[in-house]
Structure formats: C-alpha cells, structure tokens
C-alpha positions as CSV (number, residue, x, y, z in Angstrom):
1,M,-37.9,83.0,37.0
2,K,-34.1,83.0,36.4
3,F,-31.8,80.1,37.2
4,N,-28.8,80.0,34.9
5,R,-29.6,82.8,32.5
6,L,-26.0,84.4,32.8
7,R,-24.5,81.0,31.5
8,T,-26.9,80.9,28.6
9,M,-28.0,84.4,27.7
10,I,-24.5,86.0,27.7
11,V,-22.8,83.2,25.8
12,G,-20.2,84.6,23.4
13,I,-19.8,87.9,25.5
14,E,-16.8,88.4,27.5
15,T,-17.3,89.7,30.9
16,P,-16.1,93.3,31.1
17,E,-12.4,93.4,32.8
18,I,-12.3,95.1,36.3
19,G,-10.4,97.9,34.7
20,V,-13.4,98.8,32.5
21,I,-15.6,98.5,35.4
22,K,-13.5,101.2,37.6
23,Q,-13.6,103.4,34.5
24,I,-17.3,103.4,34.5
25,L,-17.4,104.1,38.1
26,E,-15.4,107.1,37.3
27,E,-18.6,108.6,35.8
28,Y,-20.3,108.5,39.2
29,P,-20.0,110.9,42.2
30,I,-19.3,107.9,44.7
31,E,-16.2,106.8,46.4
32,Y,-15.6,102.9,47.0
33,K,-13.0,100.5,48.1
34,T,-14.4,97.3,46.9
35,I,-15.9,95.7,43.7
36,T,-17.6,92.4,43.9
37,A,-19.2,90.4,40.9
38,I,-22.3,88.7,42.4
39,N,-24.9,86.4,40.9
40,S,-25.8,87.7,37.3
41,Y,-28.3,86.6,34.7
42,E,-29.0,88.6,31.7
43,N,-26.8,91.3,33.0
44,F,-23.3,91.8,34.8
45,I,-24.1,92.6,38.3
46,Y,-21.5,94.2,40.8
47,D,-21.9,94.9,44.6
48,I,-19.9,98.3,45.3
49,D,-18.7,98.4,48.9
50,D,-22.1,96.7,50.1
51,K,-23.8,100.2,49.5
52,Y,-24.7,100.0,45.7
53,I,-25.5,97.5,43.2
54,M,-24.2,98.2,39.7
55,R,-25.9,96.6,36.8
56,V,-24.0,96.4,33.6
57,S,-26.1,95.4,30.3
58,H,-24.6,94.7,27.0
59,S,-26.1,96.2,23.8
60,K,-26.1,92.9,22.2
61,L,-28.8,91.9,24.7
62,R,-30.5,95.0,25.9
63,D,-32.2,97.8,24.2
64,I,-31.4,101.4,25.6
65,G,-35.2,102.3,25.0
66,N,-36.3,99.6,27.3
67,I,-33.7,100.0,29.9
68,K,-34.7,104.0,29.9
69,A,-38.0,103.0,30.4
70,E,-37.6,100.6,33.3
71,I,-35.1,103.3,35.1
72,E,-37.3,106.2,34.7
73,W,-40.5,104.2,36.1
74,I,-38.2,103.1,39.0
75,N,-37.1,106.6,39.7
76,F,-40.8,107.8,39.6
77,L,-41.9,105.1,42.0
78,S,-38.9,106.0,44.2
79,N,-41.2,109.0,45.3
80,S,-43.9,106.9,46.9
81,L,-42.9,103.3,47.1
82,N,-40.0,101.3,48.8
83,V,-37.9,100.8,45.6
84,P,-34.2,101.1,45.4
85,G,-33.0,104.9,44.6
86,I,-30.8,105.5,41.7
87,I,-27.4,107.2,41.5
88,L,-27.1,109.8,38.7
89,S,-24.2,109.9,36.3
90,H,-23.8,113.3,35.1
91,D,-27.4,114.0,35.5
92,S,-28.3,110.9,33.7
93,L,-30.4,107.9,35.0
94,V,-28.5,105.4,32.5
95,N,-25.1,105.7,31.6
96,S,-23.6,104.6,28.1
97,F,-19.9,103.3,27.7
98,K,-18.2,102.3,24.4
99,Y,-16.8,98.7,24.8
100,D,-15.4,97.2,21.7
101,Q,-17.9,97.5,19.1
102,F,-20.6,97.5,21.4
103,I,-21.8,99.6,24.2
104,L,-22.4,98.9,27.9
105,Y,-25.5,100.6,29.6
106,T,-24.9,101.0,33.4
107,V,-27.1,101.9,36.3
108,I,-26.3,102.0,40.0
109,F,-28.9,101.6,42.5
110,E,-28.6,101.9,46.2
111,K,-28.5,98.8,48.0
112,I,-31.3,97.7,50.0
113,I,-30.0,96.2,53.2
114,G,-32.7,93.6,54.0
115,K,-33.4,89.9,53.7
116,K,-35.2,87.8,51.4
117,I,-38.5,85.9,52.5
118,E,-37.1,82.4,53.1
119,N,-39.7,80.1,54.6
120,K,-43.4,79.4,54.7
121,S,-44.3,81.2,58.3
122,E,-42.6,84.2,57.0
123,I,-44.5,84.2,53.6
124,L,-47.8,83.7,55.4
125,G,-47.0,86.5,57.9
126,Y,-46.2,88.9,55.2
127,A,-49.0,88.1,52.8
128,Y,-51.3,91.0,53.8
129,R,-48.6,93.5,53.4
130,W,-47.4,91.7,50.1
131,G,-50.9,92.2,48.8
132,E,-50.8,96.0,49.9
133,I,-47.4,96.9,48.3
134,T,-48.3,95.1,45.1
135,A,-51.7,97.2,45.0
136,R,-49.7,100.6,45.9
137,L,-47.5,99.8,42.9
138,H,-50.5,99.5,40.6
139,V,-51.9,102.6,42.1
140,E,-48.8,104.6,41.3
141,T,-48.3,103.2,37.8
142,L,-51.7,104.4,36.8
143,K,-50.5,108.1,37.6
144,Y,-47.3,107.4,35.6
145,E,-46.9,109.2,32.1
146,P,-43.7,107.6,30.6
147,A,-41.1,109.3,28.5
148,H,-39.9,105.9,27.2
149,R,-42.2,102.8,27.0
150,R,-41.4,99.1,27.9
151,D,-42.7,96.4,25.6
152,T,-46.3,94.9,26.1
153,W,-46.8,91.2,27.2
154,K,-47.4,90.3,23.8
155,N,-43.8,91.1,22.8
156,N,-42.3,89.0,25.5
157,H,-39.7,86.9,24.1
158,E,-41.3,83.7,25.4
159,I,-44.6,84.8,24.0
160,R,-43.6,86.3,20.8
161,D,-41.5,83.4,19.7
162,I,-43.5,80.6,21.1
163,D,-44.0,78.6,17.8
164,L,-40.4,78.5,17.4
165,I,-39.5,77.7,20.9
166,L,-42.1,75.0,21.1
167,K,-41.8,73.5,17.6
168,I,-40.8,70.0,19.1
169,Y,-43.9,70.4,21.6
170,P,-47.0,70.7,19.1
171,T,-49.5,69.7,21.8
172,I,-48.2,72.3,24.3
173,R,-47.5,74.9,21.7
174,S,-51.2,74.4,20.5
175,S,-52.8,74.7,24.1
176,A,-50.4,77.8,24.7
177,R,-51.8,79.6,21.5
178,I,-55.3,79.0,22.4
179,L,-54.8,80.4,25.9
180,I,-52.7,83.5,24.3
181,K,-55.7,84.1,22.1
182,K,-58.2,84.1,24.9
183,I,-56.1,86.4,27.1
184,S,-55.6,88.6,23.9
185,S,-59.4,89.3,23.7
186,Y,-59.6,90.5,27.2
187,P,-60.5,94.4,27.3
188,E,-57.3,96.2,28.6
189,I,-59.2,97.9,31.6
190,E,-57.2,96.7,34.8
191,Y,-53.9,97.1,32.6
192,G,-50.8,99.0,32.8
193,L,-47.0,98.8,33.5
194,I,-46.2,96.0,36.0
195,H,-43.4,94.5,37.7
196,Y,-44.0,90.9,36.3
197,D,-41.5,89.1,38.5
198,L,-43.0,89.6,42.0
199,H,-41.8,86.5,43.4
200,E,-40.2,85.8,46.9
201,S,-36.4,86.6,45.6
202,N,-37.7,90.3,44.6
203,I,-39.5,91.3,47.9
204,L,-37.1,92.2,50.7
205,I,-37.8,92.7,54.3
206,A,-35.9,95.6,55.8
207,D,-37.9,98.1,58.1
208,E,-40.6,97.5,55.8
209,L,-41.3,95.6,52.4
210,W,-39.3,96.6,49.4
211,I,-39.5,95.7,45.9
212,I,-36.4,95.3,43.8
213,D,-35.4,94.0,40.0
214,F,-37.8,95.5,37.5
215,D,-35.9,94.0,34.6
216,D,-38.7,92.0,33.5
217,S,-41.4,94.8,33.7
218,Q,-43.9,95.2,30.9
219,Y,-47.3,96.5,30.0
220,D,-49.9,93.9,31.1
221,F,-52.9,93.0,33.0
222,F,-52.4,93.9,36.7
223,I,-53.7,90.4,37.7
224,S,-50.6,89.1,36.1
225,D,-48.4,90.6,38.7
226,I,-50.9,88.7,41.1
227,A,-50.5,85.4,39.3
228,V,-46.8,85.4,39.1
229,T,-46.6,85.8,42.9
230,L,-49.0,82.7,43.4
231,F,-47.1,80.7,40.6
232,H,-43.7,81.1,42.2
233,L,-44.9,80.7,45.8
234,A,-46.9,77.6,45.0
235,W,-43.7,76.2,43.2
236,R,-41.4,77.0,46.0
237,F,-43.4,76.5,49.0
238,G,-46.3,74.3,48.0
239,G,-44.3,71.2,47.8
240,N,-46.5,68.1,46.8
241,D,-49.7,70.1,47.7
242,R,-49.6,73.7,45.9
243,D,-53.1,74.2,46.3
244,A,-53.0,73.7,50.1
245,F,-50.4,76.4,50.5
246,I,-52.2,78.9,48.3
247,K,-55.3,78.4,50.3
248,L,-53.5,79.6,53.4
249,F,-51.7,82.8,51.4
250,Y,-54.2,84.1,49.0
251,P,-56.9,85.2,51.3
252,K,-54.6,87.1,53.4
253,Y,-52.9,88.6,50.3
254,I,-56.0,89.9,48.3
255,Q,-57.4,91.1,51.6
256,G,-54.2,93.4,51.7
257,Y,-54.4,94.2,48.0
258,R,-58.2,95.2,48.4
259,S,-57.4,97.3,51.4
260,V,-55.4,99.8,48.9
261,R,-57.3,99.6,45.7
262,K,-60.2,97.9,44.3
263,I,-60.2,95.1,41.8
264,P,-63.3,93.6,40.0
265,D,-64.3,90.3,40.9
266,E,-64.6,89.6,37.1
267,E,-61.2,90.2,36.9
268,L,-59.9,88.1,39.5
269,A,-62.1,85.3,37.9
270,K,-59.4,85.3,35.1
271,I,-56.5,84.7,37.4
272,L,-56.0,81.1,36.6
273,D,-55.6,81.9,32.9
274,F,-52.7,84.0,33.9
275,I,-51.1,81.7,36.1
276,Q,-51.3,79.0,33.4
277,L,-49.7,81.5,31.1
278,R,-46.7,82.1,33.5
279,F,-46.4,78.2,33.3
280,F,-46.1,78.2,29.7
281,S,-43.8,81.0,29.6
282,L,-41.5,79.6,32.2
283,F,-41.6,76.3,30.3
284,C,-40.6,78.3,27.0
285,T,-38.0,79.9,29.0
286,V,-36.5,76.4,30.2
287,V,-37.0,74.9,26.6
288,H,-35.1,78.1,25.1
289,E,-32.1,78.0,27.7
290,A,-31.6,74.0,27.1
291,S,-31.3,74.5,23.3
292,L,-28.4,77.1,24.0
293,D,-26.5,75.0,26.5
294,Y,-27.6,71.9,28.4
295,D,-28.3,72.4,32.0
296,E,-29.2,69.3,34.2
297,Y,-31.7,71.3,36.5
298,G,-33.4,72.8,33.3
299,Q,-33.8,69.3,31.8
300,K,-35.4,67.9,35.0
301,L,-38.0,70.9,34.9
302,I,-38.7,70.0,31.3
303,D,-39.2,66.3,32.2
304,A,-41.5,67.4,35.0
305,W,-43.3,70.0,33.3
306,K,-44.0,68.4,29.8
307,P,-46.6,65.8,30.7
308,M,-48.3,68.3,32.9
309,L,-48.8,70.7,30.1
310,E,-49.5,68.1,27.4
311,N,-52.4,66.6,29.8
312,K,-53.6,70.3,30.5
313,E,-53.0,70.1,34.1
314,K,-53.3,73.5,35.9
315,W,-50.6,74.6,38.0
316,I,-53.3,75.8,40.6
317,S,-56.6,74.4,40.6
318,D,-59.8,76.3,40.7
319,S,-60.6,75.1,44.1
320,A,-57.6,76.7,45.5
321,L,-58.9,80.2,45.1
322,N,-61.8,81.7,46.6
323,L,-62.5,84.4,44.0
324,N,-65.2,86.3,46.0
325,I,-63.1,87.1,49.0
C-alpha cells in the first residue's frame, strides 16, 4: 500500500529539474515531445508521450543492487508473462546519472495502455484470471536464476525495524514479534521471489490482465502474494463486512490459481498468518510515515487499526476462507 509516501519518503530530496530529466532521456533510443510528472511515492515517476513510464530512483533511498535485481527479474518475466517491457540504455537495463553528490538510477518501461479494476463486479469477474496470473508468476520465478538478489521478507523495513517503529505500541509490537517468529519457523518450501504488492492498483486490464510495479518484490512464501491480494481487496471493497466479500472472491481466485499450479492445503492453511502479517506491516508503514510528517489520513488509519491490533482482531476471520477448495 502506498498513499503519501512521496511526501514522506523523499523529504529533503529535491525533485530533479526538467533539464536533468531531458539529459537522462538522451541516453535512451526514444523520441518524445512531452514529459509529464505523475503520482509518485518512493521514486520520481514521469509519463513520456503516453508511451513510456520513466522511473527515477535516488541513491539516498535506493540500492543499485536491489534495483538491478528487480529489473532483471521483470525482463526475464517479460518473455512469458504480461509485464511491462524495458527500454535499454546503451544495452543496460538500469541507467546511472550523477546528480549533485548522489546518483539517479533510471528505468524506462513501455507503458501498458489499460485500466485499473475499479469496482466489485469487475473484481469478481476477474477473480479466476487473477488467480491464474499469480500462479503463472510463481511458476516462472521457480525457473529464474538471478544475477542480483532482492532482499528477503525478514529484511523488509517494516519487519526488520519493527521494535523501533512500534516502540510506543508495546502490545502490538509483542503480538507482531510472536507472529514473525511463527512464520520464521515455517520451512521455505513454497518460497521464492514474489511481487508482494498484487493489489488492485497493480493489475491492469488491457487485452488480458497485466502486472505492473514490482518495486516491493522480495523473497518470501508464495502464499504471501495471495495474502496481500486478499488483504487489500477486503480493505477497499469489503466495506463493513470484509469476510462477505472475500467469501465471494476467494473460491474463484484459488480455483484459477490451482488451474495453473498446485499449492498444498497445508500451505493454504497458513494464509491467515500472512494476511495478519500484512496488517502489522502496513500499520508499521503508517506509523513510520506519521513520524516523518503528519498526515490526516494516516492518523485516521492509526486510530482505526490500533484497537483492532491491540485486541488481536483478525483482518479476515477463519470462516471467510474455505481452505479445502
């Protein structure tokens, strides 16, 4: 989930001047007329002629190894999945540009002309295909041999620094650490490089379903991708009855997934733990952002989620999922 992260994560970092962006574009084999800054979060994002998406990452916030690992994976997946193609700069997937005392890392993606899934009927209508494309992603990643490696879920900022982030919420911190310890004990069998942000904003409808925005990818359990999808759909479309919506979506989704690859029932039985871990992780994100810069929406989330987590309330209840489907 990303709401106001540009304002908070890039505090103290000046937006590159348009002249700098034009200089960077000279390193790519494309012609253009317009450059439009669009909604951004951890990176600076530009739309180039409605044909390309340019992502500019600052070395103060991003590690070149992690960026290369992400982009190399996307490039591999583009041979078999609907993911954005990447425009090379002098035969390189990632371009480096010296900027003051730092470096700007740039990637240009082919823009997918599609629409986001925006209502319940569309979500339910695409549930089976959403499951299919998630499974296909996992099938392909098992074939992948990386030159550079992304971080593991344990090194995710919200997990790694949970003691510091939640220091003023000791009850929630304690519950989160118990869950992290439990998940850490699971054998890494159904495990690999995953997207870790497969919510409705990162699935586009064009001629088929397309996956975008791999910026949060990490090594994790495959069911974590499923859990993230369920968490966010319940949040956005569940209203006052998250369980009811998930009961409609999940059977079609998991049938689509299992039409492509098998996933053991004993793995699916763990999924509620991963949904709850996403809950803790996003609470950490909101708390961390609030510590950097006050945000009214973020504070509302803290006020709503704090009692839920302190009372150990589950985001989705056991009864919402029929794990033997």
